[in-house]
One Martini backbone bead per residue (centre of mass of N, CA, C, O) as a GRO file, in nm:
protein
  238
    1MET     BB    1 -12.562  10.907   6.573
    2SER     BB    2 -12.441  10.585   6.482
    3PHE     BB    3 -12.515  10.283   6.629
    4VAL     BB    4 -12.436   9.953   6.677
    5ILE     BB    5 -12.519   9.981   6.982
    6SER     BB    6 -12.855   9.981   7.144
    7ALA     BB    7 -12.961  10.060   7.479
    8SER     BB    8 -13.299  10.119   7.624
    9GLN     BB    9 -13.428  10.041   7.909
   10VAL     BB   10 -13.351   9.747   7.977
   11THR     BB   11 -13.546   9.454   8.053
   12LYS     BB   12 -13.506   9.145   8.267
   13SER     BB   13 -13.691   8.851   8.364
   14PHE     BB   14 -13.705   8.564   8.603
   15ARG     BB   15 -13.967   8.565   8.734
   16ASP     BB   16 -13.851   8.709   9.042
   17LEU     BB   17 -13.594   8.796   8.864
   18ASP     BB   18 -13.406   9.089   8.827
   19VAL     BB   19 -13.156   9.142   8.593
   20LEU     BB   20 -13.270   9.382   8.422
   21ARG     BB   21 -13.296   9.756   8.519
   22GLY     BB   22 -13.222   9.970   8.289
   23VAL     BB   23 -13.041   9.960   8.023
   24ASP     BB   24 -12.767  10.173   7.907
   25LEU     BB   25 -12.624  10.144   7.566
   26HIS     BB   26 -12.375  10.317   7.349
   27VAL     BB   27 -12.210  10.214   7.043
   28GLU     BB   28 -11.951  10.287   6.850
   29PRO     BB   29 -11.770  10.264   6.591
   30GLY     BB   30 -11.455  10.104   6.682
   31SER     BB   31 -11.509   9.983   6.947
   32VAL     BB   32 -11.368   9.854   7.265
   33VAL     BB   33 -11.570   9.673   7.489
   34GLY     BB   34 -11.579   9.640   7.838
   35LEU     BB   35 -11.767   9.410   8.031
   36LEU     BB   36 -11.846   9.464   8.366
   37GLY     BB   37 -11.893   9.224   8.641
   38SER     BB   38 -12.030   9.043   8.852
   39ASN     BB   39 -12.162   8.774   8.945
   40GLY     BB   40 -12.498   8.830   8.842
   41ALA     BB   41 -12.522   9.118   8.688
   42GLY     BB   42 -12.602   9.044   8.355
   43LYS     BB   43 -12.413   9.001   8.106
   44SER     BB   44 -12.530   8.757   7.947
   45THR     BB   45 -12.816   8.868   7.921
   46LEU     BB   46 -12.744   9.120   7.763
   47ILE     BB   47 -12.616   8.981   7.522
   48LYS     BB   48 -12.870   8.818   7.439
   49CYS     BB   49 -13.046   9.069   7.389
   50LEU     BB   50 -12.862   9.202   7.172
   51LEU     BB   51 -12.885   8.931   6.981
   52GLY     BB   52 -13.187   8.799   7.010
   53LEU     BB   53 -13.203   8.541   7.215
   54GLN     BB   54 -13.359   8.750   7.394
   55LYS     BB   55 -13.641   8.901   7.514
   56VAL     BB   56 -13.742   9.186   7.607
   57ASP     BB   57 -13.960   9.332   7.832
   58SER     BB   58 -13.824   9.622   7.805
   59GLY     BB   59 -13.747   9.839   7.582
   60GLU     BB   60 -13.434   9.870   7.376
   61ALA     BB   61 -13.273   9.662   7.123
   62ARG     BB   62 -12.991   9.743   6.903
   63LEU     BB   63 -12.862   9.661   6.569
   64PHE     BB   64 -12.781   9.849   6.315
   65GLY     BB   65 -13.081   9.985   6.382
   66GLU     BB   66 -13.206   9.715   6.474
   67GLU     BB   67 -13.401   9.496   6.605
   68ALA     BB   68 -13.282   9.228   6.773
   69TRP     BB   69 -13.536   9.031   6.747
   70ASP     BB   70 -13.540   9.142   6.411
   71LEU     BB   71 -13.309   9.054   6.234
   72SER     BB   72 -13.152   9.061   5.957
   73ALA     BB   73 -12.956   8.884   5.748
   74GLN     BB   74 -12.749   9.111   5.703
   75SER     BB   75 -12.683   9.158   6.005
   76LYS     BB   76 -12.607   8.869   6.085
   77ALA     BB   77 -12.356   8.863   5.881
   78LYS     BB   78 -12.202   9.093   6.077
   79LEU     BB   79 -12.174   8.871   6.296
   80GLY     BB   80 -11.998   8.779   6.602
   81PHE     BB   81 -12.005   8.481   6.826
   82VAL     BB   82 -11.907   8.397   7.174
   83PRO     BB   83 -11.968   8.196   7.414
   84GLN     BB   84 -11.895   8.071   7.717
   85GLN     BB   85 -12.013   7.798   7.592
   86VAL     BB   86 -11.878   7.594   7.363
   87LYS     BB   87 -12.084   7.447   7.096
   88LEU     BB   88 -12.029   7.189   6.884
   89PHE     BB   89 -11.928   6.922   6.670
   90PRO     BB   90 -11.829   6.620   6.801
   91TRP     BB   91 -11.794   6.453   6.511
   92MET     BB   92 -11.581   6.656   6.433
   93LYS     BB   93 -11.340   6.831   6.297
   94ALA     BB   94 -11.203   7.132   6.325
   95TRP     BB   95 -11.181   7.199   6.018
   96HIS     BB   96 -11.473   7.117   5.941
   97VAL     BB   97 -11.611   7.340   6.098
   98ALA     BB   98 -11.492   7.576   5.940
   99GLU     BB   99 -11.595   7.487   5.661
  100TYR     BB  100 -11.895   7.480   5.729
  101VAL     BB  101 -11.930   7.776   5.819
  102GLY     BB  102 -11.803   7.912   5.562
  103ALA     BB  103 -12.041   7.829   5.359
  104PHE     BB  104 -12.234   8.082   5.474
  105TYR     BB  105 -12.001   8.283   5.358
  106ASP     BB  106 -11.885   8.525   5.134
  107THR     BB  107 -11.651   8.648   5.350
  108TRP     BB  108 -11.466   8.420   5.375
  109ASP     BB  109 -11.134   8.377   5.537
  110ARG     BB  110 -10.914   8.133   5.487
  111GLU     BB  111 -10.644   8.263   5.559
  112LEU     BB  112 -10.716   8.349   5.844
  113VAL     BB  113 -10.790   8.070   5.953
  114GLU     BB  114 -10.518   7.940   5.907
  115SER     BB  115 -10.356   8.139   6.088
  116LEU     BB  116 -10.509   8.073   6.355
  117PHE     BB  117 -10.437   7.778   6.377
  118ASP     BB  118 -10.131   7.835   6.392
  119ARG     BB  119 -10.110   8.047   6.621
  120TRP     BB  120 -10.294   7.848   6.827
  121LYS     BB  121 -10.222   7.548   6.793
  122LEU     BB  122 -10.453   7.404   6.613
  123ARG     BB  123 -10.564   7.110   6.523
  124ARG     BB  124 -10.726   7.006   6.240
  125ASP     BB  125 -10.764   6.682   6.334
  126ALA     BB  126 -10.921   6.745   6.576
  127GLY     BB  127 -11.150   6.642   6.786
  128VAL     BB  128 -11.399   6.804   6.934
  129ALA     BB  129 -11.442   6.602   7.179
  130THR     BB  130 -11.115   6.644   7.265
  131LEU     BB  131 -11.131   6.922   7.354
  132SER     BB  132 -11.057   7.164   7.535
  133GLY     BB  133 -11.173   7.448   7.661
  134GLY     BB  134 -10.962   7.632   7.521
  135GLU     BB  135 -10.984   7.503   7.236
  136ALA     BB  136 -11.285   7.560   7.195
  137GLN     BB  137 -11.256   7.867   7.208
  138LYS     BB  138 -11.071   7.896   6.967
  139LEU     BB  139 -11.269   7.777   6.759
  140GLY     BB  140 -11.495   7.978   6.811
  141LEU     BB  141 -11.326   8.227   6.726
  142ILE     BB  142 -11.259   8.146   6.440
  143VAL     BB  143 -11.561   8.125   6.334
  144ALA     BB  144 -11.621   8.428   6.415
  145LEU     BB  145 -11.374   8.561   6.234
  146GLY     BB  146 -11.383   8.443   5.933
  147HIS     BB  147 -11.597   8.689   5.821
  148ARG     BB  148 -11.531   8.962   5.926
  149PRO     BB  149 -11.684   9.118   6.142
  150GLU     BB  150 -11.825   9.417   6.250
  151LEU     BB  151 -11.939   9.243   6.500
  152LEU     BB  152 -11.800   9.146   6.819
  153ILE     BB  153 -11.924   8.898   7.053
  154LEU     BB  154 -11.808   8.831   7.395
  155ASP     BB  155 -11.826   8.566   7.648
  156GLU     BB  156 -11.574   8.504   7.812
  157PRO     BB  157 -11.333   8.424   7.590
  158ALA     BB  158 -11.062   8.352   7.807
  159ALA     BB  159 -11.126   8.171   8.063
  160ALA     BB  160 -10.984   7.881   7.948
  161MET     BB  161 -10.713   8.020   7.920
  162ASP     BB  162 -10.402   8.069   7.910
  163PRO     BB  163 -10.191   8.334   7.922
  164VAL     BB  164 -10.074   8.298   7.635
  165ALA     BB  165 -10.343   8.265   7.483
  166ARG     BB  166 -10.463   8.536   7.574
  167HIS     BB  167 -10.255   8.717   7.441
  168GLU     BB  168 -10.311   8.626   7.150
  169PHE     BB  169 -10.608   8.696   7.145
  170LEU     BB  170 -10.585   9.002   7.203
  171ARG     BB  171 -10.425   9.064   6.949
  172THR     BB  172 -10.640   8.963   6.745
  173ILE     BB  173 -10.888   9.155   6.814
  174LEU     BB  174 -10.728   9.418   6.725
  175GLU     BB  175 -10.650   9.390   6.421
  176PRO     BB  176 -10.952   9.429   6.280
  177VAL     BB  177 -10.975   9.708   6.393
  178SER     BB  178 -11.177   9.973   6.276
  179GLU     BB  179 -11.401  10.205   6.191
  180ASN     BB  180 -11.623   9.944   6.131
  181GLN     BB  181 -11.518   9.792   6.398
  182THR     BB  182 -11.657   9.592   6.669
  183VAL     BB  183 -11.621   9.534   7.034
  184LEU     BB  184 -11.777   9.301   7.270
  185PHE     BB  185 -11.663   9.218   7.611
  186SER     BB  186 -11.668   8.995   7.860
  187THR     BB  187 -11.512   9.023   8.195
  188HIS     BB  188 -11.291   8.936   8.493
  189ILE     BB  189 -11.014   9.027   8.353
  190LEU     BB  190 -10.868   9.325   8.393
  191SER     BB  191 -10.588   9.302   8.253
  192ASP     BB  192 -10.700   9.243   7.973
  193LEU     BB  193 -10.865   9.502   7.923
  194GLU     BB  194 -10.626   9.714   7.942
  195HIS     BB  195 -10.501   9.624   7.654
  196VAL     BB  196 -10.783   9.682   7.453
  197ALA     BB  197 -10.970   9.892   7.558
  198THR     BB  198 -11.162  10.195   7.506
  199HIS     BB  199 -11.403  10.085   7.683
  200VAL     BB  200 -11.625  10.095   7.977
  201ALA     BB  201 -11.867   9.874   8.144
  202PHE     BB  202 -12.064   9.885   8.438
  203LEU     BB  203 -12.233   9.612   8.586
  204ASP     BB  204 -12.502   9.660   8.835
  205GLU     BB  205 -12.784   9.527   8.920
  206GLY     BB  206 -12.890   9.577   8.605
  207ARG     BB  207 -12.682   9.828   8.562
  208ILE     BB  208 -12.530  10.103   8.428
  209VAL     BB  209 -12.284  10.282   8.633
  210LEU     BB  210 -12.051  10.287   8.401
  211TRP     BB  211 -11.934  10.506   8.125
  212ASP     BB  212 -11.612  10.494   7.952
  213GLN     BB  213 -11.312  10.592   7.880
  214LEU     BB  214 -11.036  10.444   7.984
  215ASP     BB  215 -10.819  10.665   7.985
  216GLU     BB  216 -10.991  10.886   8.119
  217LEU     BB  217 -11.059  10.733   8.375
  218GLN     BB  218 -10.765  10.686   8.479
  219ASN     BB  219 -10.674  10.984   8.476
  220ARG     BB  220 -10.895  11.100   8.662
  221MET     BB  221 -10.847  10.877   8.909
  222ASN     BB  222 -10.560  10.755   8.943
  223LYS     BB  223 -10.619  10.438   8.874
  224SER     BB  224 -10.682  10.132   8.864
  225LEU     BB  225 -10.919   9.928   8.746
  226GLU     BB  226 -10.947   9.758   9.000
  227ASP     BB  227 -10.994   9.992   9.198
  228ILE     BB  228 -11.239  10.109   9.057
  229PHE     BB  229 -11.417   9.859   9.074
  230LEU     BB  230 -11.412   9.819   9.384
  231GLU     BB  231 -11.521  10.098   9.454
  232LEU     BB  232 -11.787  10.081   9.296
  233HIS     BB  233 -11.897   9.821   9.423
  234HIS     BB  234 -11.904   9.929   9.712
  235ALA     BB  235 -12.092  10.173   9.660
  236THR     BB  236 -12.341  10.000   9.546
  237ALA     BB  237 -12.368   9.818   9.819
  238LEU     BB  238 -12.467  10.056  10.022
   0.00000   0.00000   0.00000
């Protein structure tokens, strides 16, 4: 099996704090994976290690079969990423940011970008410095989706959005998913995840303590995802 994302016994520490303590995660093409965990569980650190933004202390993190820390330009071009805090160019207009980013991609889909501006009611002439947190997240998502990446990685992508905007966003990330397109997103909003995820990964104290298909997990345990999460978190805290 060829995995889009592969993490094997990944560890990462900062001074005396062990954040990741042997993470194993293997994601097949076409999966929509919700990464769950309490604050401080290590979700953002894991995402950064998977993207090669931080070097693992030990173990192995790979994307598209390549070591994450040394990704080729071809693999980087297949990636889309939106961090928890979107930082763009404050002196630009929103549309100029999209045009600027699009110039770096041969696969840039201008029609898709136009439709997302309209669907999410984001003004093209809005100054980036004037955008609200939710609007900045929308713009970050647009420029991440514009080249139709094979792998989309999102760190709390809808945290600053209102419920209506979150619903539209969730519909959008499902639309491009096909056999060769994969999504990994961290979230603390369990109801959002239940609408879109095919798989869930629970990260607790630096380890993946549960990895399963969402439908199978819920059918087997006959509980809501929130109840499963709370029960698992309580069990690991004992």
